[in-house]
N, C-alpha and C positions, 0 to 999 in steps of 0.2 A: 623193682621187684626182684628180689633176691629168691633165684631157683631154690628150691626145697632138695635136698640131701636124697629123701626118700620118694623121688618121681615114681606117679605111676601114671595109667595113660591106656584107653581104650574106645572101641567103638560101640554105640548104644543105638538101637534101631528103634525109631518111632513108629509104630503102625496101627492103623485102624481101619476102622469101617469110613466112608466120606463124612465129613463134620465134624469128627470125633473133637477135633481143638487139639490138633498132633503140634499145629505150625505154632497156635498159642502158646503151648507148652515149651515149646523149643526157644519160640522168642525172650520168652519169661526166662528159661536156662543159661542162654547166652548173656542177656539183658541188654538186648539191643535187636531190631529189627533185621532177621536175615531171610525170614520165609513169610510173604506174604499172605493176608488172612481175611476174610469175607466170612459174611452167611450163607456164600452159597457152596454147596457140594463141588466138588471136585477140582478147587481153586488148583491146589497144587498140582503140576506137570511133572517132573521131575525130581530125585533126590537131591536134597539140598543138606549142606553139612553147617551144623551149626555147633563152634569151639567154646566148653564151659570150663571154667577153672573152680575146685570145688576141696579148698585143703591142696594136701600135694598132687592130688588127680586134676589129670587135663580128661575132659570127656567130651569126645568127637558123637556127638547127636547127627542121626541120621533120618532126617524127616523125609516121608515117603509119602507120594499119592495114594490117597485112599483105595481100599481094597472092595472093588466092587462088580460085578458081573458084568465084565467087556461085553459091548458091543461093535465098537468100530475099532479100526489097527491101533488108532491113538489109545484109548480105552485099554487096548490088550497091553502095548507096549508099557502103559503106567502101573499095569497090577503086574504085568514082568518086573518093573524096577521097584516096586516093594517086595516082593519075594526075594529078589536080589540085595535088598538093603539087610532083608533077615538073614541072609548066609553070609555076605560078607562083614557082620557085626559082634564083636566077642560079644553082646548080650539083647535082648528083647524085650522093649515094653510095650505091652498090646492097652492101646488107648480105648476107652470104651465111653459111651455118652451113656448115662446112669440112665439120664431123662428116658431114652430111647428103649432101655433094657436090651435083654435078648431076641435081638431082630435075627431074619435069617441072615444076613450079610455078616451080623459078628458072629454066630455060630459057624458058618461056612471059614470065618478066619481061625476060630479057635480049631473046628474040624481039621484044615490046613496043618497047622500048629503039631497037631497029634500027630498026625497021619508020616511030617516029617521027623519024627523023634526032636521038637522043637520045645524047648523049655520058654518061659518070660515071666517077666513081671505083670502084674494086673494093676491096672493102673486106672479109677473109676472117676470119671471126671463129670463136672457141671452137677457136684453133690449136695450143692444150695438150693436145687428144684426138686430133692425126693428126698421121702421121707426116710427117717435115719431105718425102719423097721425093713422098709422097700430094700434100701441098699445091702444091708445085712444078708436080706434073701437071695439077690441078684448075686451077690458075692460066692454063695455058698451055693447056690446052683453052677457057677461058670467054674468053679473050684474042683468041683465033680469030675472033670475033665481031666483030672494032673494035668493040666498043661502050666499050670504057672506055679510058682515058685513060693510069691509073696503076693502081698494085695495092700494096695493105697488108694486111700479117697481122697481126691483131691479137685478142686477148683483151678484151672488153668487161667481161669481170665482174672480171678481174686488173688490168688496164689497160696489158699487153702491147702496144707499137707504136702505143698511142693519142695519143702527146705526139708523133710523127713523125705523123701523120695529120693531126691538129689542127692542126700546124704549116704541114702544107701548103694546107689548107684557109683556112689566116688569109692566106696566102702571095697565095693566087688572087682572095681579097675585093679588089673595086674602092674607089679613091678616094670618098669619103664620110664623111657624116656619120652617126652613130651614128642606129640609129631608135627605140633605148628606152634610158629612163634608167639609168647603169650599176650601179644596186643592183635593177633590175627585173631576175628569173631567166624568166616566163612572162608570156604574155598572159592565162592560163586565171584565170577569174574564181574568189575562193577559195570561192564556194559550189558552183562546180561541181567544186574542186579537190577538196573536202572529202568530194563524193560519190563521187568516183572512190577516193578511199582506204578507203573503207568498201565499195566494190566491189569493189576490190582484195581486201579481209578474204574477201569472198563467195566469191569464185574458192577461196580457199586451204583454205576449211572445206566447200565443197559440193562432190558430186562428179559426175562424165560431163557429163554436157548442160546439166543444170540451170544454171552460170553465166554460160550465153548464153540463157535463158528469163529471166531477172531484170533489171533497170535499181533505179537508187537516184536519188533527186531531194534536192534540199535544201530541203525547206521554209521552214525560219524562220531567222534567225542573228541573236540579241539578246547586245548587248553589255552587261556589267555595271558600275557603278562601282569594284568591286573588282580589275578586269580580267579579269576570269574573261569565261568566253562557254558561250551555250546554242545548240546545235544541232539543228534536228529533221529528222530525213531518212525520207525511207517507200521501203520496197523493196518494187517490183511487179512480181508474178510472174505468169503467165498462168492458174495453175487453183488451188485450193484444197489440192489433195494438195503442191504446190509450198510453199504459204505452211506448210504442217504441216511440212516439211523444213528450211526455214529456221529457222524456230522452234527445233525439235527436244524432245524431252521434256522438259515442263516449263518449256518457254522457254531451255534452258540452252544451244542453238547461239547461238542470236542475239544473247545474253549475251556470250559467248565472243568472236563477232563483235565486240558493240559495244567490248569492253573492247580487242580489237587495234586499233581505229578510234581509240578516244578517244587511248588511249598514242601513235600515231605521229603524229595532230593535236595534240596537246601539246606535241610535240616539236619538230615543224613551227612553230604558230604563238608557244610557248615563253609558254603561259599555259594557266592550267586551265579543262578544257572539258568543260561537262554536254553528255554524246551521248545522246538518245532515237530509238531506234528501232522503226520499224511497220512492220510488214509487210502489206500491202493485196494483193488479188487484183483485175487489172486486165485481162481477156482482151482478145487481139488490143492490145496496149500497141505492140510494134513494128512496128504501121502505123498510127500516131497520126502526123499530120503535125509537130504540135508537138512530138514526141521528138526527130524532128531537124531542126529549126528551133534547138533546142536545143545539140544538139551541132555544129552548122554541115553538115549533110551535105547531100545533093540527096535529097529525098521519092522525085522520078520520074526517079532517075540507073536 
């Protein structure tokens, strides 16, 4: 690729309530999976950078945790990271689940932007599930806040309207050199991204509150001469009963989770992956400051 003469770049924060579709939109813009996606809320725990090229512009998207009313230390740190993403970015996109409408958590985000005198681009997502007249009414109601400079109606999953939004964001980038090499898609270390892939499979295979009670860490990463890689990961839970659920009868559940993670990692890395999963009990892991440092979260938020 020939570097453009009129290079432009900037940071764009993607914010919204849990499950608004931020990670899905980020992955679509980047053209690859850099942030995990599940149907459960609060999947994203830390800020994830995704780098997209649009014409002469390099846009560094900041996928933030969903903004909600925090109850635990980890919740507070996640919400603080989301607002920090807004403060550190050149532009903000508020993504709203159009089907959910103007819920209290959405109104709180709009109020927070207004209180801090922050402007944002409004993106109504999942428009295929909402009647046009309802979409227009929702957009009109939201724009009464005076927070939004522009409004887009999109489907992050299907791609409807996302090209127009990307073009708008590209045109808003300021002249300046690109901040990442043209082939780089994210700043997340591969050891951390691989742990996130496994955590995604856990979200999809265990139910109720358990996904929020666990974490995954990549302990070792060993490259072999034949091009394959051995990855050892530990799944930490808070109680022995949770460990038994993750393992499943005869270890079948953790084997299924490992197989799904291994398949995606092999596709991502384009080489053979030997994935070893271990499940250990570590009480109060969510109160361990070292975990927060690993995720770039503020332990004291």
